[in-house]
N, C-alpha and C positions, 0 to 999 in steps of 0.2 A: 514727444520727439520734436527736435527744433527744426524749424523750416529748412535750414541749411542742410541738415542731416537728410531730410526727405527729398532735397534735390539732387543729392549726391547721385552721379552716374551708376548704373549698375552693371559695371564690368566684373568679369569673374575674378574671385580671390585666389591666389595661389600662394600656398604656404610651403616654405622651404627651410632648411636648416640655416640658421644665420652664419654668415662669414664674417671675418675681421673687417671686410669692406662695408659691411652693412652697419657697423657700429657708429657711424656718423649720423645716419638717419635715425637709428635708435636713440642717440644722444639727443637729437633735435626734438623727437617726440616726448621723450621724458622731460626735457627742460621746460616745456610747455606746463606739464603738471607740477613740477616744482614751483615755478614761477607764478602760476595762475589759479591753483586749485589746492584742495586739502586732501586729494586722493593719495598723496604721499606725504609723509612727514619730514622729508628732506627740506632744508631751507636752503642748501647750496647746490648749485647744478654740477654734477660730476663730469670731470674732463673726458676728453675723448680717450686719453691714455687709461683713465680709470675704467672706461667701458671696454677697452682692449683686455684689461687685466681680468675683468668680470667674465667677458666672453671665454678667455683662455681657462679660467678656473672651472667654469660650468661645464664646458665641453671636456676638459680633463677628467673631471669627475664622472664622466659618462651620461650626464644629464642633458635633456633637451634644451636648446635655445634656438628659437624659431621665429621668422618674420612672415608677415603676410604682405604679398605684393598685388598691386593692381595696376592697369593701365588706364590713366586719365589724360585725356587730350593727347593721346599718342606717345605718351612717356610713362614707362613702368616706374613706380615708386614704392617705396617700403610705407605702407599705411598701418602697420601695428607690429608689435612684437610680444614675445611671451617666452619665459624661461622658468626652469625649476632650480631655484638657488637653495642656499643653505637656510634651514629653519633655526638651527642653533649650533654653536661650534663645539659643544661637548660632544665626545665620542658616542654617548648612549643615544644621541639623536642621529647618527650617521644614516639611517634609512628613512628619515623624515626630511621633507623638503618644504619650502615655501614658494608658491607660484606668484609671478608677476605677469600681469597682461596689461598692455597699454595700447590704445587705438589713436591714431593721428587725429588731432581736432579736426572737426568737419567731416569725419568719415563715419560717425555713428549711424546705426541703423541699416548697414550693409552686411551683417553677419561676419564681420572680422573678428570679433571676439569669440563667436561660436567656432569658427574655422581655427582660431589659434588655440583654443581650449581643446578641441577635438585632436589637433596635431600633438599638443603636450601629453595628452593621455595615450595616444597611440605610440609616441616615442618613449614614454617612461618605462624603464626596464625594472620589473619587480625584483630582479637581483639587487638593485642598489636604490630602490624607492619602494617604501611600503606606505607611508602616508604623505599626502599633500595637504598642506595647511594654507589657507587663505586668511590673510589679515587685511580687512577691508574697512576703510573709514566710513562709518555709518551715515555722515553727512555728505550727501551726494552720491553715495555708494549703491543705490537701490539697484541700478542695472548690473552691476557687478555680483551683488548678492543674488540676484535672479539668474545670472548666467551660471554661476557655481551651483545653484540649487538644481537647474536643469541638468547639470552633468552628475548629479548624484552626491554633491557635497551636502553635509548635514551642518547646521549651526550648532556649535558646541559651546559657545561662550561669547560674552560681551564684556569688554573692560570699558568702564564708563570714565568719561572725561579724561582719557589717558594721554591725549595728545593736545598740544596748543599750538595752532597756527592760525593765521589770518584773524587775530583778535577773538578766537573763539575756542572752546574746549570741545574736543571731539571724541566720540566713542569709537571704538573699533570692534567690529564684529569678527569673530573667529569661526572659520568653516574648516571642515576636515573631510577628506575622502581616504578611505583604505583600499588600496589596490590589490591586497592580498585577499584571497579566498581562504576558507579553511584548509583546503589542500595545499596552499602555498606556505603555510606557516611551518617554520622549522619543526622537524619531528613528525609531520603530518603523515599518515599513510603507513607509519612504520609500526 
């Protein structure tokens, strides 16, 4: 853990459904990861209007898009966000989602990722979500892998040297969680 993360104040984290007004903070958080890390394979920072469209699409699909809030120095700010987006666009994947969880730089070690993941799972509706897939850059992704493992995600594969960013080839770890029990499966109990 970095020194900065361990010095972060320990104010309570509150997770709420994201609103359109939260998209500016979400865009700001994500821009850091695009410009400074290999956590995302995006090269270009999405515009605010792109975030508005993403928020609208996710919420219209009945999937969760949440933000974590904390009060620091008397000001409440968005310190992280998470959502269940589309895994693939072909109809056979309609009940499969891909999660995205990002924490504001300098805020690690406060339980924000845990609060966000918990909120995603609490809000995921088994009527429109069966599987949640995490696609995690292996380089620097140890914390994300551990977070997903704590919440019952299983590692189901690794794509070797699949992405190229910051002058390096990066593996991606695939993790998956099935939200359905045997009783939830179509035709169960009949």
